[in-house]
ZAMARGU-4260 file (C-alpha; in steps of 0.2 Angstrom, whole numbers, plus 5000, padded with zeros to 4 digits):
<rodrens>
0) 5717/5515/5670 | 5711/5501/5658 | 5699/5489/5667 | 5705/5471/5665 | 5695/5460/5653
5) 5681/5449/5661 | 5688/5431/5660 | 5676/5418/5655 | 5678/5399/5658 | 5680/5388/5643
10) 5664/5378/5639 | 5668/5367/5624 | 5655/5367/5611 | 5644/5383/5611 | 5627/5377/5618
15) 5616/5391/5620 | 5604/5385/5633 | 5595/5397/5645 | 5609/5396/5658 | 5622/5401/5645
20) 5612/5415/5639 | 5609/5421/5657 | 5628/5420/5660 | 5632/5430/5644 | 5619/5443/5649
25) 5626/5444/5667 | 5644/5447/5661 | 5639/5459/5647 | 5630/5469/5660 | 5645/5469/5672
30) 5656/5475/5658 | 5643/5489/5653 | 5642/5495/5671 | 5661/5495/5674 | 5668/5500/5657
35) 5656/5503/5642 | 5644/5516/5650 | 5657/5529/5651 | 5665/5524/5635 | 5648/5527/5626
40) 5646/5544/5634 | 5663/5549/5628 | 5659/5544/5610 | 5643/5553/5611 | 5651/5569/5617
45) 5664/5569/5604 | 5657/5564/5587 | 5667/5568/5571 | 5662/5570/5553 | 5664/5558/5539
50) 5682/5555/5533 | 5689/5566/5548 | 5686/5554/5562 | 5704/5554/5568 | 5701/5555/5587
55) 5687/5542/5586 | 5698/5530/5576 | 5713/5533/5588 | 5702/5529/5603 | 5695/5513/5594
60) 5713/5508/5590 | 5718/5510/5608 | 5703/5500/5615 | 5705/5486/5603 | 5723/5484/5605
65) 5721/5484/5624 | 5708/5470/5622 | 5721/5459/5613 | 5718/5463/5595 | 5732/5466/5581
70) 5726/5483/5574 | 5730/5491/5558 | 5725/5510/5556 | 5723/5522/5541 | 5714/5510/5530
75) 5703/5519/5517 | 5707/5535/5526 | 5703/5534/5545 | 5697/5516/5545 | 5705/5502/5555
80) 5705/5483/5555 | 5708/5473/5571 | 5712/5455/5570 | 5712/5441/5583 | 5719/5424/5576
85) 5714/5410/5587 | 5718/5394/5578 | 5710/5385/5563 | 5693/5390/5558 | 5682/5402/5549
90) 5687/5421/5546 | 5672/5431/5552 | 5670/5449/5550 | 5660/5461/5561 | 5659/5480/5556
95) 5654/5495/5565 | 5653/5513/5557 | 5660/5528/5567 | 5656/5544/5559 | 5644/5557/5566
100) 5633/5571/5557 | 5633/5590/5555 | 5619/5592/5567 | 5617/5603/5582 | 5611/5592/5596
105) 5596/5597/5605 | 5592/5580/5614 | 5593/5587/5632 | 5605/5573/5637 | 5617/5577/5651
110) 5631/5571/5639 | 5625/5579/5623 | 5638/5584/5611 | 5643/5602/5610 | 5658/5598/5598
115) 5661/5608/5583 | 5672/5603/5568 | 5677/5610/5551 | 5667/5602/5538 | 5678/5592/5525
120) 5666/5597/5512 | 5663/5615/5514 | 5677/5620/5526 | 5663/5628/5537 | 5664/5625/5556
125) 5648/5616/5561 | 5641/5607/5576 | 5643/5588/5576 | 5631/5575/5583 | 5630/5556/5584
130) 5612/5558/5577 | 5611/5540/5569 | 5618/5529/5583 | 5635/5525/5577 | 5641/5528/5595
135) 5631/5513/5600 | 5639/5503/5586 | 5657/5507/5591 | 5654/5505/5609 | 5646/5488/5606
140) 5661/5483/5595 | 5673/5487/5610 | 5662/5476/5621 | 5662/5462/5609 | 5681/5463/5607
145) 5683/5462/5626 | 5671/5447/5628 | 5678/5437/5613 | 5696/5440/5618 | 5691/5434/5636
150) 5684/5418/5629 | 5698/5412/5617 | 5698/5395/5624 | 5680/5393/5619 | 5681/5396/5601
155) 5693/5394/5586 | 5695/5404/5570 | 5699/5422/5566 | 5689/5437/5571 | 5690/5453/5560
160) 5683/5469/5568 | 5681/5483/5555 | 5679/5501/5561 | 5673/5510/5546 | 5673/5529/5542
165) 5661/5539/5531 | 5646/5528/5531 | 5635/5544/5531 | 5642/5549/5514 | 5642/5532/5507
170) 5661/5532/5504 | 5669/5523/5518 | 5666/5504/5514 | 5671/5508/5496 | 5687/5516/5501
175) 5692/5502/5512 | 5689/5490/5498 | 5699/5501/5487 | 5713/5500/5500 | 5713/5481/5497
180) 5706/5476/5514 | 5703/5458/5508 | 5719/5456/5499 | 5728/5462/5515 | 5719/5453/5529
185) 5709/5439/5520 | 5692/5438/5513 | 5679/5434/5527 | 5669/5418/5526 | 5655/5428/5534
190) 5651/5447/5536 | 5641/5454/5550 | 5634/5471/5555 | 5620/5479/5565 | 5612/5496/5566
195) 5603/5503/5581 | 5585/5508/5578 | 5575/5522/5585 | 5559/5514/5578 | 5561/5497/5588
200) 5559/5494/5607 | 5575/5495/5617 | 5585/5478/5615 | 5573/5471/5602 | 5583/5461/5588
205) 5575/5465/5571 | 5581/5453/5558 | 5576/5451/5540 | 5579/5436/5528 | 5578/5448/5513
210) 5584/5466/5511 | 5584/5477/5527 | 5591/5492/5518 | 5588/5499/5500 | 5600/5503/5486
215) 5602/5521/5482 | 5606/5531/5467 | 5609/5550/5465 | 5602/5557/5449 | 5604/5574/5441
220) 5593/5580/5427 | 5599/5596/5418 | 5585/5604/5408 | 5590/5616/5394 | 5578/5629/5388
225) 5578/5645/5378 | 5577/5660/5390 | 5569/5677/5388 | 5557/5690/5395 | 5543/5683/5407
230) 5531/5694/5397 | 5535/5685/5381 | 5534/5667/5385 | 5530/5662/5367 | 5548/5667/5362
235) 5555/5655/5375 | 5556/5637/5379 | 5553/5637/5398 | 5564/5625/5408 | 5554/5628/5424
240) 5537/5622/5416 | 5546/5607/5408 | 5554/5603/5424 | 5538/5603/5433 | 5530/5592/5420
245) 5545/5580/5423 | 5543/5580/5441 | 5525/5575/5440 | 5528/5562/5427 | 5541/5554/5437
250) 5528/5550/5450 | 5520/5537/5438 | 5536/5526/5438 | 5532/5519/5455 | 5513/5520/5455
255) 5510/5514/5437 | 5526/5505/5431 | 5534/5496/5446 | 5524/5480/5451 | 5514/5485/5467
260) 5523/5472/5478 | 5540/5478/5473 | 5546/5493/5483 | 5554/5509/5475 | 5556/5527/5478
265) 5559/5542/5466 | 5561/5558/5476 | 5565/5575/5468 | 5574/5583/5482 | 5580/5599/5473
270) 5573/5610/5459 | 5584/5625/5455 | 5581/5638/5441 | 5580/5656/5437 | 5586/5672/5445
275) 5572/5685/5444 | 5553/5687/5443 | 5552/5692/5425 | 5566/5682/5417 | 5563/5665/5410
280) 5579/5655/5413 | 5588/5644/5400 | 5592/5631/5412 | 5584/5620/5427 | 5593/5607/5438
285) 5583/5593/5447 | 5592/5582/5460 | 5584/5565/5463 | 5587/5551/5475 | 5581/5534/5468
290) 5579/5519/5480 | 5577/5500/5476 | 5579/5483/5483 | 5584/5474/5468 | 5594/5476/5452
295) 5578/5474/5441 | 5569/5488/5450 | 5584/5499/5449 | 5585/5497/5430 | 5567/5500/5428
300) 5567/5516/5438 | 5583/5523/5430 | 5578/5519/5413 | 5561/5526/5416 | 5568/5543/5422
305) 5578/5545/5406 | 5564/5540/5395 | 5552/5552/5403 | 5564/5567/5404 | 5570/5566/5386
310) 5553/5563/5378 | 5545/5577/5388 | 5559/5587/5381 | 5554/5582/5364 | 5535/5586/5368
315) 5541/5603/5373 | 5548/5606/5356 | 5567/5605/5360 | 5579/5600/5347 | 5588/5583/5349
320) 5604/5593/5355 | 5595/5602/5369 | 5585/5587/5376 | 5587/5585/5395 | 5603/5577/5402
325) 5601/5563/5414 | 5616/5560/5425 | 5617/5545/5436 | 5631/5547/5450 | 5645/5534/5451
330) 5642/5534/5470 | 5627/5522/5469 | 5624/5510/5484 | 5617/5493/5481 | 5604/5485/5492
335) 5609/5477/5508 | 5604/5459/5506 | 5604/5446/5519 | 5608/5428/5515 | 5592/5420/5520
340) 5599/5403/5526 | 5611/5412/5537 | 5598/5425/5544 | 5587/5410/5548 | 5602/5401/5557
345) 5606/5417/5568 | 5588/5421/5571 | 5586/5404/5579 | 5601/5407/5590 | 5595/5424/5595
350) 5577/5417/5599 | 5585/5404/5610 | 5594/5417/5620 | 5582/5432/5621 | 5565/5423/5619
355) 5552/5425/5605 | 5546/5442/5611 | 5563/5450/5608 | 5567/5443/5591 | 5557/5446/5575
360) 5554/5456/5560 | 5547/5474/5561 | 5546/5480/5543 | 5554/5497/5540 | 5542/5510/5532
365) 5556/5519/5524 | 5570/5515/5511 | 5585/5520/5520 | 5602/5515/5512 | 5618/5508/5518
370) 5636/5506/5511 | 5639/5490/5520 | 5635/5480/5503 | 5652/5486/5496 | 5660/5473/5509
375) 5648/5459/5504 | 5647/5460/5485 | 5660/5456/5471 | 5664/5444/5478 | 5648/5439/5487
380) 5650/5435/5505 | 5637/5427/5516 | 5630/5441/5527 | 5617/5446/5540 | 5614/5464/5544
385) 5601/5466/5559 | 5594/5480/5569 | 5595/5483/5588 | 5580/5493/5596 | 5585/5508/5605
390) 5569/5517/5611 | 5560/5513/5627 | 5543/5504/5625 | 5533/5517/5634 | 5540/5531/5622
395) 5534/5521/5607 | 5517/5517/5615 | 5515/5536/5619 | 5519/5541/5601 | 5506/5528/5594
400) 5493/5535/5606 | 5496/5553/5599 | 5509/5559/5611 | 5526/5566/5607 | 5533/5557/5591
405) 5549/5547/5593 | 5563/5558/5585 | 5570/5551/5569 | 5588/5547/5565 | 5597/5562/5559
410) 5586/5573/5570 | 5594/5585/5582 | 5582/5577/5595 | 5588/5559/5591 | 5592/5549/5607
415) 5595/5531/5610 | 5593/5522/5627 | 5611/5517/5629 | 5612/5502/5641 | 5599/5490/5633
420) 5605/5495/5616 | 5624/5493/5619 | 5621/5477/5629 | 5609/5469/5615 | 5622/5475/5602
425) 5636/5465/5612 | 5625/5450/5616 | 5618/5448/5599 | 5635/5450/5591 | 5644/5438/5603
430) 5630/5425/5600 | 5632/5427/5581 | 5651/5425/5581 | 5651/5410/5593 | 5638/5402/5581
435) 5649/5405/5566 | 5667/5403/5573 | 5674/5385/5576 | 5670/5376/5592 | 5684/5374/5605
440) 5696/5360/5602
</rodrens>
């Protein structure tokens, strides 16, 4: 049986004093204990792979309809949009991604996933796991929906909740845009999203005024050579040697061409060539991931990759029609860029609610990417994408002192402390929405 929504009294203008923050926390905890906890465990047990999140989407549609939203399914595949119109005011969007990963869970949790599913890419049956915390995202979205629907007399405007498929493949947001989401439901005045983080203390709100996630490009380099016998290298043009030279030369792009304060990554993740010990191949294939936080950095890196590859081909004596081919995938992802003024505005509200010790900026040491920018560019929409911590403080401290490392995202050992993560997800989202939506009449 569906548990009734927690009713909240109208409060007029949204004044986030200590009492209001405590009241919000109390109500969200009650909803977590009575409803969201088993929902989170359900989602964690039953993850589904990108583009085939049919059961997850159906459950999310059911939850959001019961909360009082008008839900449209099958947008850009399995995606859905839930709308709650509540008088005049801004249109504010909040997104949660719902796909899992092809990982065999080894977290040791009582509710660990043992689900298997046919991969839509290979057709092979694989184990599935929420190894990146998307179960936190969708559970928090349900909690947000229930809270906002229960406080309709305290705000005005339109709330758009987006449940997105296929974030892990970088295709979901683009597919929903291609399905004319803005034309069908309206272009938001603001766009919001968060990600749970294993690298931050549980419940910590990590917000940047710049770029919390990098842009990403997949690049292939096809190296053409002249094959032959391994005992007669003088009669060949060895693509493996040329490929090795290219790999090493690419390392100078970040170390010697990119300004030191501008982040960038060029990683060669795959190098394939040859079939046998004593045969020099006539072809090699390199696969790269390239990360950036600005269009200028992206252009420098991609231009440099092509320049290095083709000119090293010339140095190896290859004719112009056999120079290495550099192929940049069309499935690039732009950087996630927060609107500075909006990030400052929401950070101030979160600090009022949670205290300075729970809100700040912990700079990521990696350059992970997100497809959320496909919702916020062309046209540009003011946006804030933040992180919610998900690892107990004692585990982070133990890791710093040389103890067991905190399992990373996408690891089979990945696990999130659910209650503080989900609760902080709901509370931070509600505070942001109440700041951006119109006040009660």
